[in-house]
N, C-alpha and C positions, 0 to 999 in steps of 0.2 A: 503494500499498501505505499502512494506517495503523497505527504500533507506536505498542500502550500498556503503561505501564509500572504494574501492579498491585501496590497494595500492601494486605495484611490482619491486622488485629491486634487482633481483635474480642475473643478472647477465650484461647488458653492457645495458639496456633501463631501463631509468627514468618513471614510468609511475602512474597514476591514474586516478580511473574513479568513476563516480556514474551510479549503476547499479537499476534498479528498478523491483523488485518481479523476480529478478533471472535472467532475461529475456530481459528488456529494459534496452538499453543502453543510458540514458541519455548525457553521454559525457564521452571520452576514451582521455585522455591525453598523449602523449608520447613523451617522450625525448630521440634522439635517441644516440649514443655514436659511429657510426661504421668510422665516418670521425676519430676520434682519436684514434679508434686500425688498421687502416687499412694498417697503416706505419708498424705496428707488427705482419702481415698477422693471428692476431686471439687476442681475449681477454685479455690484461694486467690489474691484478687486478687489480693492486692500482691505474693505471688512473679511470678504470671504479668506485673502490669505493670515489676517490674524486671525480670525475665528480657525482656522486650521492647526494654527499652532497652542491655540489652549484647549483643543480639543482630542487632538492624534494620540500622543500620552495613552488617555485613559480608554479614548475607542479599542487599540491595539489590544490594551491589558482585557477588555471585555473581550474581546474577540476570543481569546485563547481560554480565559477562561468559561466563557459558555460551551467553547467546545472541547474544553478538559484535555487541552492539549498544552505541552511544553514546550519552550525552545528546544530542547533536546530531541525532540519529537519532529519537527519540521525539517523538511528536505528542502527548499527552498523559498524565496523570498520575491515575489513578484511583484510591482512598485509602476505605475504609471506614468511613463514620462512623457505623453503628448501623445496629440496636439492637448491644449487648453492656458488655463490662463497662469503667467510665466511664477508669479508668487504663489499664487497655487501649487504649481507641480514642484517648486524648488520645496515646500515644507515634507512633502510626502518622498521625494526622492532622497534629499537627505537624512529624513527619519531610517528611509529602509536601509539604505546604507552603510549607518548608526550601529542598526542591529543586524544586518551581514555583519558589520564587522567585530562585532561582541560578542556574537553569537558562533561567528567562523562557519555562516552557511553563503550557498551560492546565492548572487542578485540576479534580476531577471528584467529589464524594461520591457514594458507591455506596451503597443498602442492602443490610446482607448477607442478607436472603433473597432480593432480587435477585438477589445473585450468585450464591446456589443455584439459583436456577432457571435462569440462563446456565450452569452445566456442561454442560448438556446442549447447550449449540449446540458445543463444545469436542469433536466427533466429526466430523471431516471428512469422515472416508469413510460417515458417516450421510443416509440422504434428508433433504431439508429439510423443517422443522417446517413445518406446514400450522396456521391457529389457525381455528377457538378449540382451545384445549388446556384438560385442567385439571391442577395441579401440585400433589400431594404435598408437601408439605415437611416433612421430621420428622426434628431433631436435638435434642440437647440442651434447646436452650432452647422451639423451636418447632414444633408441629405446624399443620400450617395445610391448606386445601386453598383452593386457590386459582386462578380462573378468569383465562385468560389467552387475551383479544382480539387483542392487535396489541403489538408493541413498547412496551411502557409504558403496556399498556392492561390492568387489573387490578380482578378482583372479589372479593372478600375470599366466601366460599362457606359456611365452615365452620372450628371452629380448638378446641383445646382447655379447657376451662373450670378446668383445675386443673394437674398435673401434663403436660408434654411429654413425647412419649413415649421419648425418650431420656435423659430423667432418670429417668422409669420402672425401662427397662434398667439402670442405675447404680446407681439405688437398691436394686433387687433385686438384682443382681449383689452389691453388700455384703451385704446379707444372708444371701445364700448362700455367704459367705467366698472370692469368685470377685475375679480382679486385676481392676482399676482400667485403661478403662474397660468398664464393663457391656455396653456392647453386642459388641464381636466376643465377651468371654467368655461369657457368656451363649449366643449363635450356635454357638462350638465343644460349650460342651457337649450344648446339645440336640440337636444328630447324634447322640448315646451315650443319649439318653433317650428316653422315654412320651409322648408328649404329651397322651395320655388318661389320665395316673396320677393327673393333679389335677386335678378338674372346678373351673377358677376360673369365674368367671362374666364375659361379655360385658356390659359396661357400656353406658350411653346404646343401648341397644335402640331407638330411635323414631324417626320421623319425621324428626329434625333430622341436621344432617351437622355435629356439635359432635362432640368426643370426651372421655373421660374414664380415664384412669388411675391415679387416687390410688387408687381404691377398689381394683382391680386388686390394686395395688403392698401396701397391706394387708392382702388377702386371701392372698398370698401368705406376708407376714412371718409371719399367722397361724396360717398352718398350716405350717409348716416352724419356727418355734421353740418353746422350752419356755415353757410360763405361769409367771409370778413364782410364788413361795412362798406369797406371801400368797394370789395368785389374782386380782389385781387387777392391771391394769395402768396405768401414769401417762401417758396422752396424749402419742406423740410424742418421748416421752424414750427409750425404751430400742429403738425399734421399729427402728433403723436401724444398733442394734450390727455390726461384723465377725464374721465368724466366730461366728454366733449361731445356724447352724441345727440344729438336733438333730443328736445323732451318727446315729440309726437313719434319718435324711431320704436320701434318694439325691437328690444334688445334681443331676445328670439331668436326672431323671424331673422335678424342680422346674423348672428352667432352662427343661423342654421345654414343658410345661405353661403357664409364665408366658408362652412365646414366642407358644402358639397361640391363647391368646385374645390377647393386645396386636392381632398379626398379624388376627386374624380383624375385628378391630373396624377398622384401619386399612384393611384389602380391602374390607368390607359397604358400610364411607360412601362410600369414593372410590368405586367403582365406581358406587355409588347416584347418585352427584352427576355424574358424567362423565354417564350416561345423562340427568341432567333436563336438564345445562348442555349435549346436541349435543356435545358435546366429539369432535373428530376423534382424539383417542386420550390417554392417561394419562402424564404425567411425575414421575419420583419425583426427591426430591432431599434434600441432606440427609446428615448422618453414617448414620441408620437407614436410607438407602438401600442399605448395604451389605450389609444383611441379608438373610442369601440365604432364608431363608424370606419375607420379603416378599417377594422380586422372584419367586419362585416362584407365591405362592400370588395374585399379583396378575397373573400371565403366563396362569394356568390357568381365574381365573374370570371372566374376560371378554376378548371377541372384539375387544376394542379391541388398538391396539399400544400398548408397553407400552415406554419407554424409562429410564432409567435411567446416571446417570455409570458410568465406567471407576472402581474402588474408590478410586483415589489422588483423584478429585474429590471423592468424597464428602464427607470432611471440611473444615476449614475451608482457604481456599489462597485464592492472589492469580490465578490465571489465572483464577478465576470472577470474579474482581474484573475485571480486566482486561476479560473479556466484555460483560459489563454495561456496564462503562466506556465499550466503543467504541461501541453503539450508543447511550447517551447523546451522548457525542461528537459522532455523527453525524447525529443530533435538534437540535442546537446547543446540549448543556448548557456552562455554563462557570462554578464557582464562583470565586468571590476569596478573599483569603484572612482574612478572618474566618467564612469557615465556621465551624461550630461541631462538635463531637460530638454527636448526638443517642440515649443510650444507651438511648432507650425509645421509640425510633421505629419505628413500624409500616408496611410496606409498602404496606397497603390497612387501613381502619377500617370 
C-alpha cells in the first residue's frame, strides 16, 4: 500500500489529505476562505496567502490525525506547484519542502489542473477508466478540453480565449446581486427561473473547440443593468458593480438564461470534441463540474458515459493532488528541494 500526503494551497482553500493507492481517501481536510473574500466579490491574493500561513500547520496535523497516519507511514508528499496565486503557492510548496526535509520523504510537484482530472479516480466503487477519455476542466480560472490517452499523456483540444466559465459565473452573480461564489448561487437561482426569458447568444459557434464567455457576461450586464443617465458607458468600469440589476429584472430568469447559454456552449463543444478524439467517455472536473444543469445536459445529449466527481471533490482539495501525486510517484517522479512554484504553468500547451 502506498500512502501519499497531499497539500493544496493554489488559491483560497488550505487543504491536506491522505490518500492510499491513488484512490482511497483516508482524510481530506479543507479550510475554506470564502467568508474572508466574499466582501471583495472575489479572491484577494494577499488575504489568501496570509490565511494559508495561519491555517496550514493545523490542517496538515488534522489530516494525519483523521487518517490515523504517522509521518513514518507516508511514502511521499505531493504538493500543488501551479498554476495559481504566487503567494498562496509559496505557502504550500515551502511547507511541503520542510516536511520532506524533516521527515526524509520524496517530494512531488503536481499541476493543479492534473489534480482536478484525478479527482475522478477517487471513487472506488466506479468502473475502471479506460483510455482515451476527454476531460472538460471547468473552474474559476480554467476552461480546457484535454484528451487523456494514459496516465500523464495529455493533448490540449481547446480552451477559453478570454474568461473562464467559473469566472463568468462569479461576475454574472455579482451583477445580479447574488452572493459569492457565483456558481452555486446562480445554480440555485436558476432552478426557480425561466431559461428562455432572455435570448443570450451562444458564442464561438464555429468548428473549433475553443470557448468564449466574455461576450456572454457582457450581454447579461447590458440586459439587466440600467443605462447611465448620459447614455454613455465607460468600458469595464461600471459593468461589475454588485447589486446593479434593475429592480424590474427577474434575477432568477436572468440566472437561468445565462446558465443555459453557458452550459450549451460547454456541452456542445465537449461532445463534438469527444467524438473527434474517439473518446471512450467524458470526464468533468473543476468547480463548475458541480453545476446541476451541466451534469444533466451532458448526460442527456451524449450516449458516452459521463463521469464527474462528488460535490466535495469538485472544488480545490488536497485529495485530488494526492491522487495525481500517487500516479506520478509510481511513474518515478521525484523532485528535489530546489523545485519552485509555477503560477502560470499549463498542463499541456
